[in-house]
C-alpha atoms as an extended CHARMM CRD file, in Angstrom:
* protein
*
       152  EXT
         1         1  MET       CA              4.3820000000      -57.7880000000       -5.8370000000  PROA      1               0.0000000000
         2         2  GLU       CA              1.6180000000      -56.8340000000       -3.3860000000  PROA      2               0.0000000000
         3         3  ASN       CA              2.7810000000      -54.1220000000       -1.1070000000  PROA      3               0.0000000000
         4         4  CYS       CA              3.2540000000      -51.5440000000       -3.7730000000  PROA      4               0.0000000000
         5         5  ASN       CA              3.5610000000      -51.0190000000       -7.5740000000  PROA      5               0.0000000000
         6         6  PHE       CA              6.4060000000      -50.1980000000       -9.4840000000  PROA      6               0.0000000000
         7         7  GLN       CA              5.5970000000      -46.4760000000       -9.7540000000  PROA      7               0.0000000000
         8         8  GLU       CA              6.4410000000      -46.2720000000       -6.1530000000  PROA      8               0.0000000000
         9         9  LEU       CA              9.7340000000      -47.6870000000       -6.5850000000  PROA      9               0.0000000000
        10        10  ASP       CA             10.6410000000      -44.9070000000       -8.8100000000  PROA      10              0.0000000000
        11        11  SER       CA             10.8260000000      -42.1810000000       -6.5180000000  PROA      11              0.0000000000
        12        12  ILE       CA             13.3170000000      -44.3800000000       -4.3550000000  PROA      12              0.0000000000
        13        13  ILE       CA             15.5630000000      -45.1880000000       -7.2440000000  PROA      13              0.0000000000
        14        14  GLU       CA             15.6880000000      -41.5530000000       -8.6230000000  PROA      14              0.0000000000
        15        15  LYS       CA             16.5020000000      -40.6460000000       -5.2000000000  PROA      15              0.0000000000
        16        16  TYR       CA             20.1980000000      -42.5950000000       -6.0740000000  PROA      16              0.0000000000
        17        17  ARG       CA             20.1480000000      -42.5800000000       -9.6760000000  PROA      17              0.0000000000
        18        18  ASP       CA             23.3450000000      -40.3720000000      -10.1300000000  PROA      18              0.0000000000
        19        19  LYS       CA             24.7410000000      -41.3070000000       -6.7380000000  PROA      19              0.0000000000
        20        20  SER       CA             28.4220000000      -43.5260000000       -7.0790000000  PROA      20              0.0000000000
        21        21  GLY       CA             27.4470000000      -47.1440000000       -5.3140000000  PROA      21              0.0000000000
        22        22  ASN       CA             23.6310000000      -46.8930000000       -5.7520000000  PROA      22              0.0000000000
        23        23  LEU       CA             22.8310000000      -50.3970000000       -5.5670000000  PROA      23              0.0000000000
        24        24  ILE       CA             22.8630000000      -51.3180000000       -2.2620000000  PROA      24              0.0000000000
        25        25  PRO       CA             21.0350000000      -48.2280000000       -0.6780000000  PROA      25              0.0000000000
        26        26  VAL       CA             18.2130000000      -48.7100000000       -3.5280000000  PROA      26              0.0000000000
        27        27  LEU       CA             17.8700000000      -52.4740000000       -2.7720000000  PROA      27              0.0000000000
        28        28  HSD       CA             17.6530000000      -51.4790000000        1.0770000000  PROA      28              0.0000000000
        29        29  GLU       CA             15.0480000000      -48.9290000000        0.6980000000  PROA      29              0.0000000000
        30        30  VAL       CA             13.2530000000      -50.9900000000       -1.9120000000  PROA      30              0.0000000000
        31        31  GLN       CA             13.4420000000      -53.9940000000        0.4680000000  PROA      31              0.0000000000
        32        32  ASN       CA             11.8890000000      -51.8180000000        3.4190000000  PROA      32              0.0000000000
        33        33  LYS       CA              8.8880000000      -50.6550000000        1.1740000000  PROA      33              0.0000000000
        34        34  VAL       CA              8.1940000000      -54.0200000000       -0.5060000000  PROA      34              0.0000000000
        35        35  GLY       CA              9.2920000000      -56.3960000000        2.4420000000  PROA      35              0.0000000000
        36        36  TYR       CA             11.3450000000      -58.6250000000        0.3520000000  PROA      36              0.0000000000
        37        37  LEU       CA             12.9960000000      -58.3750000000       -2.9580000000  PROA      37              0.0000000000
        38        38  PRO       CA             11.3110000000      -60.9090000000       -5.4250000000  PROA      38              0.0000000000
        39        39  MET       CA             12.5750000000      -61.6260000000       -8.8430000000  PROA      39              0.0000000000
        40        40  ASP       CA             10.2110000000      -58.9220000000      -10.7020000000  PROA      40              0.0000000000
        41        41  VAL       CA             11.4050000000      -56.4220000000       -8.4370000000  PROA      41              0.0000000000
        42        42  GLN       CA             15.2520000000      -57.0950000000       -8.7730000000  PROA      42              0.0000000000
        43        43  LYS       CA             14.7140000000      -57.2620000000      -12.6700000000  PROA      43              0.0000000000
        44        44  TYR       CA             13.1520000000      -53.9400000000      -12.3850000000  PROA      44              0.0000000000
        45        45  VAL       CA             15.6320000000      -51.8620000000      -10.2560000000  PROA      45              0.0000000000
        46        46  ALA       CA             18.3180000000      -53.4440000000      -12.6000000000  PROA      46              0.0000000000
        47        47  ALA       CA             16.4310000000      -52.1070000000      -15.6720000000  PROA      47              0.0000000000
        48        48  LYS       CA             15.8010000000      -48.6300000000      -14.1240000000  PROA      48              0.0000000000
        49        49  LEU       CA             19.1290000000      -48.4110000000      -12.7780000000  PROA      49              0.0000000000
        50        50  LYS       CA             20.5050000000      -49.6900000000      -16.5180000000  PROA      50              0.0000000000
        51        51  VAL       CA             22.9110000000      -52.2970000000      -14.6190000000  PROA      51              0.0000000000
        52        52  PRO       CA             22.8960000000      -55.9390000000      -15.4540000000  PROA      52              0.0000000000
        53        53  PHE       CA             19.9020000000      -58.2340000000      -13.3890000000  PROA      53              0.0000000000
        54        54  SER       CA             23.2080000000      -60.6300000000      -12.8070000000  PROA      54              0.0000000000
        55        55  LYS       CA             24.6680000000      -57.9030000000      -10.9060000000  PROA      55              0.0000000000
        56        56  VAL       CA             21.5060000000      -57.0710000000       -8.5770000000  PROA      56              0.0000000000
        57        57  TYR       CA             20.8920000000      -60.7440000000       -8.1610000000  PROA      57              0.0000000000
        58        58  GLY       CA             24.4340000000      -61.4920000000       -7.0150000000  PROA      58              0.0000000000
        59        59  VAL       CA             24.0630000000      -58.5460000000       -4.2670000000  PROA      59              0.0000000000
        60        60  VAL       CA             20.6340000000      -59.3640000000       -3.3070000000  PROA      60              0.0000000000
        61        61  THR       CA             21.9300000000      -63.1600000000       -2.8170000000  PROA      61              0.0000000000
        62        62  PHE       CA             25.4190000000      -62.3860000000       -1.3700000000  PROA      62              0.0000000000
        63        63  TYR       CA             24.2190000000      -59.8190000000        1.3540000000  PROA      63              0.0000000000
        64        64  SER       CA             22.1070000000      -61.8060000000        4.3380000000  PROA      64              0.0000000000
        65        65  PHE       CA             20.2610000000      -58.8020000000        5.0270000000  PROA      65              0.0000000000
        66        66  PHE       CA             18.7170000000      -58.8340000000        1.5080000000  PROA      66              0.0000000000
        67        67  SER       CA             15.4070000000      -61.5450000000        1.2730000000  PROA      67              0.0000000000
        68        68  THR       CA             14.0510000000      -63.1910000000       -1.9530000000  PROA      68              0.0000000000
        69        69  THR       CA             11.0580000000      -64.2840000000        0.1960000000  PROA      69              0.0000000000
        70        70  PRO       CA              8.5670000000      -63.0980000000        2.3510000000  PROA      70              0.0000000000
        71        71  LYS       CA              9.2750000000      -62.2580000000        6.0480000000  PROA      71              0.0000000000
        72        72  GLY       CA              6.9450000000      -62.5530000000        8.5410000000  PROA      72              0.0000000000
        73        73  LYS       CA              5.7870000000      -59.8010000000       10.9370000000  PROA      73              0.0000000000
        74        74  HSD       CA              8.1160000000      -60.9190000000       13.7930000000  PROA      74              0.0000000000
        75        75  THR       CA             11.9140000000      -62.4080000000       13.3540000000  PROA      75              0.0000000000
        76        76  ILE       CA             12.8070000000      -65.0860000000       15.5880000000  PROA      76              0.0000000000
        77        77  GLY       CA             16.4930000000      -65.2180000000       16.1740000000  PROA      77              0.0000000000
        78        78  VAL       CA             17.6600000000      -68.6310000000       17.7650000000  PROA      78              0.0000000000
        79        79  CYS       CA             21.1470000000      -68.5610000000       19.0940000000  PROA      79              0.0000000000
        80        80  LEU       CA             23.3940000000      -71.6390000000       18.2180000000  PROA      80              0.0000000000
        81        81  GLY       CA             26.4640000000      -69.8930000000       19.8770000000  PROA      81              0.0000000000
        82        82  THR       CA             28.3950000000      -72.6480000000       22.1390000000  PROA      82              0.0000000000
        83        83  ALA       CA             27.0620000000      -71.8880000000       25.4740000000  PROA      83              0.0000000000
        84        84  CYS       CA             23.2730000000      -72.3360000000       23.9090000000  PROA      84              0.0000000000
        85        85  TYR       CA             24.3060000000      -75.2360000000       22.1810000000  PROA      85              0.0000000000
        86        86  VAL       CA             25.8130000000      -76.8550000000       25.3140000000  PROA      86              0.0000000000
        87        87  LYS       CA             22.8050000000      -75.8410000000       27.3050000000  PROA      87              0.0000000000
        88        88  GLY       CA             20.2790000000      -77.7380000000       24.4740000000  PROA      88              0.0000000000
        89        89  VAL       CA             19.1040000000      -75.0400000000       22.4280000000  PROA      89              0.0000000000
        90        90  GLU       CA             18.3550000000      -78.0050000000       19.6120000000  PROA      90              0.0000000000
        91        91  GLY       CA             15.5380000000      -78.9280000000       21.6550000000  PROA      91              0.0000000000
        92        92  ILE       CA             13.8910000000      -75.1040000000       21.4350000000  PROA      92              0.0000000000
        93        93  VAL       CA             14.7320000000      -75.1480000000       17.5370000000  PROA      93              0.0000000000
        94        94  GLU       CA             12.3550000000      -78.1460000000       17.3790000000  PROA      94              0.0000000000
        95        95  LYS       CA              9.8090000000      -77.1160000000       19.5030000000  PROA      95              0.0000000000
        96        96  ILE       CA              9.5390000000      -73.6130000000       17.4740000000  PROA      96              0.0000000000
        97        97  LYS       CA              9.3750000000      -75.4950000000       14.4190000000  PROA      97              0.0000000000
        98        98  GLU       CA              6.9290000000      -77.5290000000       15.7330000000  PROA      98              0.0000000000
        99        99  GLU       CA              4.7220000000      -75.1380000000       17.1740000000  PROA      99              0.0000000000
       100       100  LEU       CA              5.2070000000      -73.0090000000       14.1330000000  PROA      100             0.0000000000
       101       101  GLU       CA              5.1190000000      -75.8030000000       11.2800000000  PROA      101             0.0000000000
       102       102  ILE       CA              8.2450000000      -74.1670000000        9.6820000000  PROA      102             0.0000000000
       103       103  GLU       CA             11.9510000000      -74.9390000000        8.9250000000  PROA      103             0.0000000000
       104       104  THR       CA             14.8740000000      -72.9320000000        9.8590000000  PROA      104             0.0000000000
       105       105  GLY       CA             14.8590000000      -69.7020000000        7.7000000000  PROA      105             0.0000000000
       106       106  GLY       CA             10.9270000000      -70.3640000000        6.9200000000  PROA      106             0.0000000000
       107       107  THR       CA              8.0650000000      -67.9990000000        7.6680000000  PROA      107             0.0000000000
       108       108  SER       CA              5.0780000000      -69.3920000000        9.2900000000  PROA      108             0.0000000000
       109       109  ASN       CA              2.0360000000      -69.9600000000        7.0430000000  PROA      109             0.0000000000
       110       110  ASP       CA              0.1900000000      -67.1570000000        8.7630000000  PROA      110             0.0000000000
       111       111  GLY       CA              2.8250000000      -64.5900000000        8.0250000000  PROA      111             0.0000000000
       112       112  ARG       CA              3.7380000000      -63.9400000000       12.0150000000  PROA      112             0.0000000000
       113       113  PHE       CA              7.2810000000      -65.4190000000       12.3210000000  PROA      113             0.0000000000
       114       114  THR       CA             10.1110000000      -66.2290000000       10.3830000000  PROA      114             0.0000000000
       115       115  MET       CA             12.7340000000      -68.1170000000       12.4480000000  PROA      115             0.0000000000
       116       116  THR       CA             16.4210000000      -68.1060000000       11.5710000000  PROA      116             0.0000000000
       117       117  ILE       CA             19.6180000000      -68.9090000000       13.3410000000  PROA      117             0.0000000000
       118       118  THR       CA             22.0700000000      -66.8880000000       15.1150000000  PROA      118             0.0000000000
       119       119  ARG       CA             25.6020000000      -67.2470000000       16.3250000000  PROA      119             0.0000000000
       120       120  CYS       CA             25.6110000000      -65.1040000000       19.6990000000  PROA      120             0.0000000000
       121       121  LEU       CA             23.4290000000      -62.9350000000       21.2170000000  PROA      121             0.0000000000
       122       122  GLY       CA             25.8120000000      -61.8380000000       23.9300000000  PROA      122             0.0000000000
       123       123  ALA       CA             23.3400000000      -63.4680000000       26.5430000000  PROA      123             0.0000000000
       124       124  CYS       CA             25.3910000000      -66.4840000000       27.2400000000  PROA      124             0.0000000000
       125       125  SER       CA             24.7410000000      -66.3440000000       30.9410000000  PROA      125             0.0000000000
       126       126  MET       CA             21.0830000000      -66.8230000000       30.0410000000  PROA      126             0.0000000000
       127       127  ALA       CA             21.8290000000      -69.7800000000       27.5470000000  PROA      127             0.0000000000
       128       128  PRO       CA             19.5500000000      -70.9710000000       25.7600000000  PROA      128             0.0000000000
       129       129  VAL       CA             18.5330000000      -67.5350000000       24.4130000000  PROA      129             0.0000000000
       130       130  MET       CA             16.3370000000      -66.4050000000       21.2290000000  PROA      130             0.0000000000
       131       131  MET       CA             15.3010000000      -62.9710000000       20.4480000000  PROA      131             0.0000000000
       132       132  ILE       CA             12.1670000000      -61.9900000000       18.6360000000  PROA      132             0.0000000000
       133       133  ASP       CA             12.5110000000      -58.5180000000       17.3610000000  PROA      133             0.0000000000
       134       134  GLU       CA             14.5040000000      -56.9610000000       19.7080000000  PROA      134             0.0000000000
       135       135  LYS       CA             13.3060000000      -58.8870000000       22.9690000000  PROA      135             0.0000000000
       136       136  VAL       CA             15.4860000000      -61.4300000000       24.2180000000  PROA      136             0.0000000000
       137       137  TYR       CA             14.4010000000      -64.4030000000       25.7830000000  PROA      137             0.0000000000
       138       138  GLY       CA             16.7150000000      -66.7180000000       28.3740000000  PROA      138             0.0000000000
       139       139  GLN       CA             17.0450000000      -69.8590000000       30.3850000000  PROA      139             0.0000000000
       140       140  LEU       CA             14.8150000000      -71.3560000000       27.7600000000  PROA      140             0.0000000000
       141       141  THR       CA             13.0370000000      -74.6730000000       27.9220000000  PROA      141             0.0000000000
       142       142  PRO       CA             10.8650000000      -76.2840000000       25.0220000000  PROA      142             0.0000000000
       143       143  GLU       CA              7.8430000000      -76.0890000000       27.4810000000  PROA      143             0.0000000000
       144       144  LYS       CA              8.2480000000      -72.3540000000       27.3510000000  PROA      144             0.0000000000
       145       145  ILE       CA              8.1310000000      -71.8930000000       23.6600000000  PROA      145             0.0000000000
       146       146  PRO       CA              4.0390000000      -72.0770000000       23.0200000000  PROA      146             0.0000000000
       147       147  ASP       CA              3.4730000000      -69.1840000000       25.9030000000  PROA      147             0.0000000000
       148       148  ILE       CA              6.3920000000      -67.0480000000       24.2900000000  PROA      148             0.0000000000
       149       149  LEU       CA              5.1270000000      -67.4040000000       20.8360000000  PROA      149             0.0000000000
       150       150  ASP       CA              1.4820000000      -66.7800000000       22.4660000000  PROA      150             0.0000000000
       151       151  LYS       CA              2.0410000000      -62.9420000000       23.2210000000  PROA      151             0.0000000000
       152       152  TYR       CA              3.1720000000      -62.0560000000       19.4240000000  PROA      152             0.0000000000
């Protein structure tokens, strides 16, 4: 664990120790602090909260907002909803994979980007679309991808 030491996690755990339903809030804050939830952090949280590791692991792997692997500085969400799919988003996904040398769900070697797939971003009229962090990019073509990524 490179972003903090275990003692820094103790203050988060202590804040929720006596509260009912404390596991998800603790994991959420710990992930915000560390960036993700590696196995050693999950085991530490389980021990400190006196809950079985299997329960912590089950929660972490069940909810999509928890991650067991490091995430990039920027998150790319590519829409695979119907409108985007019909308008050729597959070419966008392939170009991102090629440019960043990653697979879907992966993080670039330089730690700048993590690419995920989303269902609908609510921008169907601009299909195909993707989001980088909170910014939506629409009417995409594979040729536009390198210039967009270079902005980050």
